MIGU-208916 format. One record per atom (N, C-alpha, C, O): x, y, z; residue in three letters. Coordinates in steps of 0.1 Angstrom, whole numbers, plus 5000, padded with zeros to 4 digits. Layout:
// residues N
XYZALA/...
END
This chain:
// residues 304
667069878274MET/668369848280MET/668469878295MET/669069808303MET/667769988299GLU/667770038313GLU/667069928321GLU/667569898332GLU/665969868316ILE/665269768323ILE/666169648326ILE/666069588336ILE/666869608315VAL/667769488316VAL/668869518327VAL/669069428336VAL/669469638328TRP/670469658338TRP/669869668352TRP/670469628362TRP/668569718353THR/667869718366THR/667669568371THR/667969548382THR/667269488362ASP/667069348366ASP/668369278370ASP/668369198380ASP/669469308363ILE/670769248366ILE/671169298380ILE/671669218388ILE/671069428382ALA/671469488395ALA/670669428407ALA/671269398417ALA/669369418405LEU/668569358415LEU/668869208418LEU/668969168429LEU/669169138407SER/669468998409SER/670868978416SER/671068898424SER/671769058411ALA/673169058417ALA/673069088432ALA/673769028441ALA/672269198436GLY/672169238450GLY/671569128458GLY/672069098469GLY/670469058453MET/669868948461MET/670768828462MET/670868768473MET/671568798451PHE/672468688452PHE/673568708463PHE/673868628471PHE/674068838463ALA/675068868473ALA/674468868487ALA/675168818497ALA/673268918489LEU/672568918502LEU/672368768507LEU/672668748519LEU/671968678498MET/671768548503MET/673068468505MET/673168378513MET/674068508497PHE/675368448500PHE/675868488514PHE/676468408521PHE/675668618517ALA/676068658531ALA/675268588541ALA/675768558552ALA/673968558539MET/673168478548MET/673868338550MET/673868288561MET/674268278539GLY/674868148539GLY/676168148548GLY/676468058555GLY/676868268547LEU/678068278555LEU/677768278570LEU/678568238579LEU/676568318574SER/676168328588SER/675568198593SER/675268188605SER/675368098584LEU/674667978588LEU/675667858589LEU/676667858583LEU/675267768598GLY/676067638599GLY/675067528600GLY/673867548601GLY/675467408598THR/674567288599THR/673867278612THR/672767228612THR/674467328623ASP/673767318636ASP/672467398636ASP/671567368644ASP/672367508628ASP/671167588627ASP/669967498622ASP/668867528626ASP/670267398614PHE/669167318609PHE/668967188619PHE/667867138619PHE/669967148625ARG/669867038635ARG/668967068646ARG/668366988652ARG/668867198650ARG/668067238661ARG/666567218659ARG/665767208668ARG/666167208646ILE/664767178643ILE/664367048649ILE/663267038654ILE/665166948648ALA/664866818653ALA/664866818668ALA/664066738675ALA/665666908674LYS/665766908689LYS/664466978695LYS/664066928706LYS/663967078689SER/662767148694SER/661967188682SER/661967308678SER/661167098676PRO/660467128664PRO/659267208665PRO/658867278655PRO/658567218677ARG/657367288678ARG/657467428675ARG/656667478667ARG/658367508681ALA/658467648678ALA/658867668663ALA/658367768657ALA/659667588657THR/660067598643THR/658867578634THR/658667658625THR/658067478637LEU/656867448629LEU/655867558630LEU/655267598620LEU/655567608642VAL/654667708644VAL/655067838637VAL/654367908630VAL/656367878639GLY/656867998633GLY/656967998618GLY/656568088612GLY/657367878613THR/657367868598THR/655967868592THR/655767938582THR/655067798598THR/653667798593THR/653067928594THR/652367978585THR/653368008605ALA/652768138606ALA/653368228595ALA/652568308589ALA/654668218592GLN/655268308582GLN/654768278568GLN/654368368560GLN/654568148564LEU/654368108550LEU/652968068547LEU/652668058535LEU/652068058557ILE/650668018554ILE/649768118561ILE/648868178554ILE/649868138574VAL/648968228581VAL/648968368576VAL/647968428573VAL/650268428575MET/650368568571MET/649868598557MET/649268698555MET/650168508547PRO/649568528534PRO/648068528534PRO/647468608527PRO/647468438542VAL/645968438543VAL/645568578549VAL/644468628545VAL/646268628559VAL/645968758565VAL/646068868554VAL/645168958553VAL/647168858546GLY/647268958535GLY/646168958525GLY/645669058521GLY/645768838521ILE/644568818512ILE/643368878518ILE/642568948512ILE/643068848531GLY/641968898538GLY/641869048539GLY/640869108537GLY/643069108542LEU/643069248543LEU/642869318529LEU/642169418528LEU/643469258518SER/643269308505SER/641769308501SER/641269408495SER/641069208505ASN/639569198502ASN/638869298511ASN/637969368506ASN/639169298523LEU/638469388533LEU/638669538529LEU/637669608530LEU/639869578525LEU/640169718522LEU/639869748507LEU/639869868504LEU/639469648499GLY/639069678485GLY/640269728477GLY/640069818469GLY/641469678479LEU/642669728472LEU/642569688457LEU/641869588453LEU/643269758449SER/643269728434SER/644069598433SER/644769558442SER/643869538421PRO/644569408419PRO/646069408421PRO/646669318428PRO/646769508416LEU/648269518418LEU/648669548432LEU/649569488437LEU/647969638439LEU/648269668453LEU/647969538461LEU/648769508470LEU/646869468458SER/646569348465SER/647769248463SER/648169178473SER/648169228451THR/649269138448THR/650569178456THR/651269088461THR/650869308456GLY/652069348463GLY/651969318478GLY/652969278484GLY/650769338484LEU/650569308498LEU/650669158501LEU/651269118511LEU/650169078492VAL/650268928493VAL/651768888492VAL/652268798499VAL/652468948483VAL/653868918481VAL/654668938494VAL/655368858499VAL/654469058500ILE/655269088512ILE/654768998524ILE/655568958532ILE/653468958524SER/652968878534SER/653568738533SER/653668668543SER/653868688521ALA/654368558519ALA/655968548519ALA/656468438519ALA/656568658521CYS/658068658522CYS/658568608535CYS/657768618545CYS/659668548536PRO/660168498549PRO/660768608557PRO/660768718553PRO/661168578570GLY/661768668578GLY/663168708572GLY/663768638565GLY/663568838575GLY/664868888570GLY/665968868580GLY/665768838592GLY/667168898576MET/668368878584MET/668368978596MET/668968958606MET/667769098594PHE/667669198604PHE/666969148617PHE/667169188628PHE/665969048614SER/665268998626SER/666268918635SER/666068928647SER/667268858629ASN/668268788638ASN/668968888646ASN/669268858658ASN/669368998641MET/670069098648MET/669269158659MET/669769178670MET/667969188656TYR/667069248667TYR/666969148678TYR/667069188690TYR/666669028675VAL/666468928685VAL/667768908694VAL/667668888706VAL/668868908687HIS/670168888695HIS/670369008704HIS/670768978716HIS/670169128700PHE/670369238709PHE/669469248720PHE/669769288731PHE/668169188718ALA/667169188729ALA/667269068738ALA/666569058747ALA/668268978735ARG/668468858743ARG/667268768742ARG/666968708752ARG/666568768731ALA/665568668729ALA/666268538724ALA/667368508728ALA/665568458716ASN/666168328711ASN/666768338698ASN/666168318687ASN/668068378698THR/668868398685THR/668868268677THR/668768278665THR/669068158683ALA/669168028676ALA/667867998669ALA/667867958657ALA/666768018675LEU/665467998669LEU/665268098657LEU/664768058647LEU/665668228659SER/665468328649SER/666268288636SER/665768298625SER/667468248638ILE/668268208627ILE/667668088620ILE/667668078607ILE/667267988628THR/666667868622THR/665367898614THR/665167848603THR/664467988620LEU/663268028613LEU/663568098600LEU/662868078590LEU/664568188600THR/664868258588THR/665368168577THR/664968178566THR/666268078581ALA/666867978571ALA/665767888566ALA/665667858554ALA/664967828575THR/663967738571THR/662867798562THR/662567738552THR/662367918566ALA/661367978558ALA/661968028544ALA/661168018534ALA/663168068544THR/663768098531THR/663867978522THR/663567998510THR/664067858527LEU/664167738519LEU/662767708514LEU/662567678502LEU/661767708523VAL/660367678519VAL/659767778510VAL/658867738501VAL/660167908511THR/659568008503THR/659767978488THR/658968028479THR/660767908484LEU/661067868471LEU/659767808464LEU/659567828452LEU/658967738472PHE/657767668467PHE/656467748470PHE/655567748462PHE/656467808482THR/655167878486THR/654968008480THR/653868048476THR/656068098478LEU/655868228473LEU/655268238459LEU/654368308456LEU/655768158449PRO/655168158436PRO/653768118436PRO/652968168428PRO/653368018445LEU/651967978445LEU/651068088450LEU/649968108445LEU/651468158461TRP/650668268466TRP/650568388456TRP/649568448454TRP/651668408449VAL/651668518439VAL/650668488428VAL/649868568423VAL/650768358423GLN/649868318412GLN/648468318417GLN/647568358409GLN/648168278429TYR/646868288434TYR/646268428435TYR/645168448431TYR/647168518439SER/646668658440SER/646468718426SER/645468798424SER/647368688417LEU/647168738403LEU/645868688397LEU/645168758390LEU/645468568400THR/644268508395THR/642968558402THR/642068598396THR/643068558415SER/641868588423SER/641468738423SER/640368778425SER/642568828422PHE/642268968423PHE/642069038409PHE/641769158409PHE/642268968399ALA/642169018385ALA/640669058383ALA/639768978386ALA/640469178378PRO/639069218375PRO/638369128365PRO/639069078356PRO/637069118366GLU/636369028356GLU/636469088342GLU/636269198339GLU/636868998333GLY/637069028319GLY/638369078315GLY/638669098304GLY/639269108325ALA/640569158323ALA/641469048318ALA/641268928321ALA/642569088310ALA/643468988306ALA/644268928318ALA/644668998327ALA/644468798318GLN/645168728329GLN/646668758329GLN/647268748318GLN/647168798341VAL/648568818342VAL/649068688349VAL/648668648359VAL/650068628342ASP/650468498346ASP/651968498351ASP/652768568346ASP/652168428362MET/653568418367MET/653768268369MET/653368208379MET/654368198359PRO/654568058359PRO/655268008372PRO/656268058376PRO/654567918379VAL/655067878392VAL/656367808391VAL/657267838399VAL/656567718382LEU/657867648382LEU/658967738377LEU/660067728383LEU/658767828368ASP/659767918363ASP/660168018375ASP/661368048377ASP/659168058382THR/659368148393THR/660168088404THR/661068138410THR/659767958407ALA/660467878417ALA/661967858413ALA/662867868422ALA/662167838401LEU/663567818396LEU/664367938397LEU/665567938401LEU/663768058394ARG/664468188395ARG/664768218409ARG/665768268413ARG/663768188418LEU/663968218432LEU/665068128438LEU/665868168446LEU/665168008433SER/666167918438SER/667567968435SER/668567948442SER/667768028423THR/669068078419THR/669368208427THR/670568248428THR/668368268432LEU/668568398440LEU/668568368455LEU/668968458463LEU/668168258460THR/668068228474THR/668868098478THR/669868108485THR/668367988474ILE/668867858478ILE/670367838473ILE/671167798481ILE/670567868461LEU/671967848455LEU/672967938462LEU/673967888467LEU/672768068464PRO/673768148470PRO/673868118485PRO/674968118491PRO/672768078492VAL/672868038506VAL/673767908507VAL/674667898516VAL/673567818498ALA/674367688498ALA/675767718496ALA/676667668502ALA/676067808486ILE/677467848483ILE/678067918495ILE/679267888498ILE/677367998502GLY/677868068513GLY/678167978525GLY/679167988531GLY/677267878527MET/677567778538MET/678767698535MET/679567668543MET/678867658522PHE/680067578518PHE/681367658519PHE/682367608524PHE/681267788515ALA/682467868517ALA/682867888531ALA/684067888535ALA/681867908540ARG/682167918554ARG/682767788560ARG/683667798568ARG/682267678556ALA/682767548561ALA/684167528557ALA/684967478564ALA/684567578545LYS/685867558540LYS/686867658545LYS/688067638548LYS/686267788547ARG/687167888552ARG/686367978562ARG/685768078558ARG/686367938575PRO/685568008585PRO/685868158586PRO/684968238590PRO/687068198582SER/687468338583SER/686568428574SER/686568548577SER/685868378564LEU/685068458556LEU/683868518563LEU/683268608558LEU/683568458575LEU/682368508582LEU/682568658586LEU/681568728587LEU/683768708587ARG/683968848591ARG/683468948580ARG/683369058582ARG/683368898568PHE/682868978557PHE/681268978556PHE/680769058548PHE/680668898564GLU/679168878562GLU/678469008564GLU/677569048556GLU/678669088575ARG/677969208578ARG/678169308567ARG/677169378562ARG/679369338563ARG/679669438552ARG/679069398539ARG/678469488532ARG/679069268535LEU/678469228523LEU/676969238523LEU/676369278514LEU/676369208535SER/674869228536SER/674469368535SER/673569398528SER/675269458541ILE/674869608540ILE/675069658526ILE/674169728521ILE/676169608519PHE/676369658505PHE/675269608496PHE/674769678488PHE/674869478498ALA/673869418489ALA/672469488491ALA/671769518482ALA/672169508504ALA/670869578507ALA/670869718501ALA/669869758496ALA/671969788503LEU/671969928497LEU/671869928482LEU/671270008476LEU/672469828475LEU/672369818461LEU/670969788457LEU/670469858447LEU/670269698463ILE/668869668460ILE/667969788462ILE/667169828453ILE/668069848474VAL/667269968477VAL/667470088468VAL/666570148463VAL/668770108464SER/669070228456SER/668570208442SER/668070298436SER/668670078437VAL/668170048423VAL/666570068423VAL/666070128414VAL/665970008434ALA/664470018434ALA/664070158436ALA/663070208429ALA/664670238444VAL/664270378446VAL/664570458434VAL/663670548430VAL/665670438427SER/665970508415SER/664870478404SER/664370568397SER/664370348404ASP/663270318394ASP/662070388398ASP/661270428390ASP/661770398412ALA/660570458416ALA/660470608414ALA/659470658409ALA/661670678416THR/661670818414THR/661570858399THR/661270968396THR/661870758390SER/661770788376SER/660370788371SER/660070818359SER/659470748379ARG/658070728375ARG/657170838381ARG/657370878393ARG/656370898373THR/655571008378THR/654070978376THR/653171068378THR/653770858373ASP/652370828370ASP/651570758381ASP/650470708379ASP/652170758393ILE/651470698405ILE/650970818414ILE/651770888419ILE/649670828415PRO/649070938423PRO/649370918438PRO/649570808443PRO/649371028445LEU/649671028460LEU/648670938467LEU/648970878477LEU/647370948462GLU/646370868469GLU/646670718469GLU/646370648479GLU/647370668459THR/647770528458THR/648770498469THR/648670388475THR/649770588471PHE/650770558481PHE/650070558495PHE/650470478504PHE/649170648497ILE/648470658510ILE/647670528513ILE/647670478524ILE/646970488502GLU/646170368503GLU/647070248506GLU/646670158515GLU/648170238500ALA/649170128502ALA/649670128516ALA/649870028522ALA/650070248521PHE/650670258534PHE/649570218545PHE/649870158555PHE/648370258543TYR/647270228552TYR/647170078553TYR/646970018564TYR/647170008541ALA/647069858541ALA/648269798548ALA/648169698555ALA/649469848545ALA/650669798551ALA/650669808566ALA/651169718573ALA/650169928571ALA/650069948585ALA/649169848592ALA/649469798603ALA/648069818586TRP/647169718591TRP/647769578591TRP/647569498600TRP/648569548580PHE/649169418580PHE/650269408591PHE/650369308597PHE/650969518593ALA/652069518604ALA/651369488617ALA/651869418625ALA/650269558620ALA/649469538632ALA/649069388634ALA/649069328644ALA/648569338622ALA/648069198622ALA/649269098625ALA/649068998632ALA/650469138620ALA/651669048622ALA/651969048637ALA/652368938642ALA/651969158643ILE/652169168658ILE/651169088665ILE/651569008675ILE/649869098662ALA/648869028669ALA/648968878667ALA/648868798677ALA/649268828655VAL/649468688652VAL/650668638660VAL/650668528665VAL/651768718660GLY/652968678667GLY/652768668682GLY/653568598688GLY/651768728687ILE/651468718702ILE/650468598704ILE/650768518713ILE/649468598696ILE/648368508699ILE/648668358695ILE/648468268703ILE/649268338683LEU/649468198678LEU/650468128687LEU/650168008691LEU/651568178691PRO/652468108700PRO/651868078713PRO/652067968720PRO/650968168718ALA/650268148731ALA/649368028730ALA/649167948740ALA/648668008719ILE/647767898717ILE/648467768718ILE/647967668724ILE/649667758713PHE/650467638713PHE/651467628725PHE/652267548726PHE/651267728735ARG/651967728747ARG/653467728745ARG/654267648752ARG/653867808736ILE/655367818734ILE/655867918744ILE/655268028746ILE/657067888750PRO/657667988760PRO/657768128754PRO/657968148743PRO/657668218763ALA/657668368759ALA/658868408751ALA/658768478742ALA/660068348755ARG/661268388748ARG/661268348733ARG/661668418724ARG/660668228731ASP/660468178717ASP/659368248710ASP/659468278698ASP/658268278718ALA/657168338712ALA/657468478706ALA/657068508695ALA/658168558714VAL/658568698709VAL/659468688697VAL/659468768688VAL/660268578697THR/661168558685THR/660368528673THR/660668588662THR/659368448674ILE/658468418663ILE/657768548658ILE/657568568646ILE/657268628668GLY/656668758664GLY/657468848656GLY/657068908647GLY/658768858660VAL/659668938653VAL/659868888639VAL/659968968629VAL/659968758637GLU/660168698624GLU/658968728615GLU/659068738603GLU/657768748621LEU/656568768613LEU/656568918608LEU/655968938597LEU/657169008615ILE/657069148611ILE/658269198604ILE/658269278595ILE/659469148608VAL/660769188602VAL/661069098590VAL/661768998591VAL/660469128579LYS/660469038567LYS/661569078558LYS/662169178558LYS/661868978549ASN/662868998538ASN/662169078527ASN/661869028516ASN/661969208529THR/661269298519THR/662069308506THR/661569328496THR/663369288508LEU/664269298496LEU/663969188486LEU/663969208474LEU/663569068491LEU/663268958482LEU/661968998474LEU/661868968462LEU/660969058481GLY/659769098475GLY/659969198464GLY/659369198454GLY/660869298467ILE/661269408458ILE/661869348445ILE/661469388434ILE/662769248447VAL/663369188435VAL/662369108427VAL/662369128415VAL/661569028433LEU/660568948426LEU/659569038418LEU/659369018406LEU/658969128425VAL/657969218419VAL/658669308409VAL/658069328398VAL/659769358412GLY/660469458403GLY/660869388389GLY/660869458379GLY/661069258389GLN/661369188377GLN/660169138369GLN/660269108357GLN/659069118376ALA/657969048370ALA/656669118369ALA/655769078361ALA/656469238375MET/655169298376MET/655269448374MET/656369508374MET/654169518372ASP/654169658371ASP/654569728384ASP/654469668395ASP/654969848383PHE/655569918395PHE/654469938406PHE/654869938418PHE/653269948403GLU/652269968413GLU/652269858424GLU/651969888435GLU/652569738419ALA/652669628429ALA/653769638439ALA/653769578450ALA/654769728436LEU/655869748445LEU/655469848457LEU/656169848467LEU/654469928454ILE/654170028464ILE/653869978478ILE/654370028488ILE/653069868480PRO/652869818493PRO/654169768500PRO/654269778512PRO/655069718492ILE/656269668497ILE/657169778502ILE/657669778513ILE/657269888495PHE/657970008499PHE/657270068512PHE/657970108521PHE/655970068512ALA/655270118524ALA/655570038536ALA/655770088547ALA/655469908534PHE/655669818546PHE/657169828551PHE/657369808563PHE/658069848542ALA/659469858546ALA/659769958557ALA/660869948563ALA/658870058559THR/659170148569THR/658670108583THR/658870168593THR/657969988583LEU/657269948596LEU/657969838604LEU/657669828616LEU/658769748598PRO/659269638606PRO/660169678618PRO/660069618628PRO/660969788616THR/661869828627THR/660969868639THR/661169818650THR/660069968638PRO/659270008650PRO/658369888655PRO/658269878667PRO/657869808646GLY/657069688650GLY/657869588658GLY/657469548669GLY/659069558653GLY/659869458660GLY/660369518673GLY/660469438683GLY/660669648674LEU/661069708687LEU/659969708697LEU/660269688709LEU/658769728692ILE/657569728702ILE/657469588708ILE/657369578720ILE/657669478700LEU/657569348706LEU/658669318715LEU/658469268726LEU/659969348711LEU/661069318719LEU/661169398732LEU/661469348743LEU/660969528731VAL/660969608743VAL/659869568753VAL/660169568765VAL/658669548748GLY/657669498756GLY/657969368763GLY/657669348775GLY/658569278756TRP/658969148762TRP/659969168773TRP/659969108784TRP/660969248770ARG/662069268780ARG/661569338793ARG/661969298804ARG/660669428791VAL/660069498803VAL/659369398811VAL/659569388824VAL/658469318805LEU/657769218813LEU/658669108819LEU/658369058830LEU/659669068811GLU/660568968816GLU/661269018829GLU/661468938839GLU/661869138828THR/662569188840THR/661669208852THR/662169208863THR/660369218850ARG/659469228861ARG/658969098866ARG/658069088875ARG/659468988860GLY/659168848864GLY/657868798860GLY/657268708866GLY/657268848849TYR/655968798844TYR/656068658837TYR/655068588836TYR/657268628832PHE/657468508824PHE/658168398832PHE/659068428840PHE/657768278830GLY/658368168837GLY/659468098830GLY/660568148828GLY/659167968825PRO/660267888820PRO/660867938807PRO/660167998799PRO/662167928806ARG/662867958794ARG/662767848784ARG/662267738788ARG/663067868771SER/662967758761SER/664067658763SER/664967678771SER/663867548756ASP/664867438757ASP/665667428745ASP/666067318740ASP/666067538739TRP/666767538727TRP/668267518729TRP/669067538719TRP/668667488741GLY/670067458743GLY/670967578746GLY/670467678751GLY/672267558743ASP/673267658747ASP/673167778738ASP/673667778726ASP/672567888743GLU/672368008735GLU/673668078731GLU/673768128720GLU/674568078740GLU/675868138737GLU/676568068726GLU/677168138717GLU/676467938726ALA/677167858715ALA/676467898702ALA/677067908691ALA/675067908702ALA/674367948690ALA/674768078685ALA/674868098673ALA/674868178694VAL/675268308690VAL/676668308683VAL/676868378673VAL/677568238690ALA/678968228684ALA/678968158671ALA/679768198662ALA/678068058669ASP/677967988657ASP/677468078645ASP/677768068634ASP/676568178650ALA/675968268640ALA/676868368635ALA/676468458627ALA/
END
């Protein structure tokens, strides 16, 4: 019975969090993709393809256990989180691009995340061990009810009653606290995970965070994306929706797979701040040239 209530609380928290995201979105956030598709395509591809490949590579390189490897792949395949939009806005990077990347990646994750999870469960399973299966279609359907559906309801509610936007921040905070408190409560009730496992998971998560910063700098540079857009993509790569990973793993896998996600959750804020502060310092000293062509930033911020 306790497991059932845990699953219900995690699902309710994620539904509320995604509904709040829907309240923060408007149709213009998706129209901007057509106006300047390169940064969106590079950022989305980096989030949902490049970083999972990095997660798989690190798991093999560090020799992680199957469940720790799966947890690292889950977090690597998650989209950017809503806190990335807030960090980017405060640093005066490209808020419109950040919002668009978060929304676009959240939509596409419906299809990519179950595939990456199934791949990791299959490829990291020890030889001769019983196969742990996560049905791709069933997982995609469950994710859609926890992500796409509440986002769509939130967008519809905002379109019908714009005044609901004022509740977005409070609802987001409440939902995040609910998910974290349930997950932490479940974690503290377990005493069968040795300290060495937590250290190993944190070591892997720290390497992944460093890789996210590196990819966020190098990949946009390869495609000659303006610095303001490039740092926004970098923040999206490290400030991930860890709560989505917690909900998915908490409902479908053993607790050990959650450990890399908990470990990584301590790293996005310092990692994102390193990127943004570094960019602001260099920008104020005149190292960067042209700004992006994403249009009226003030209108985008007001729309968000």
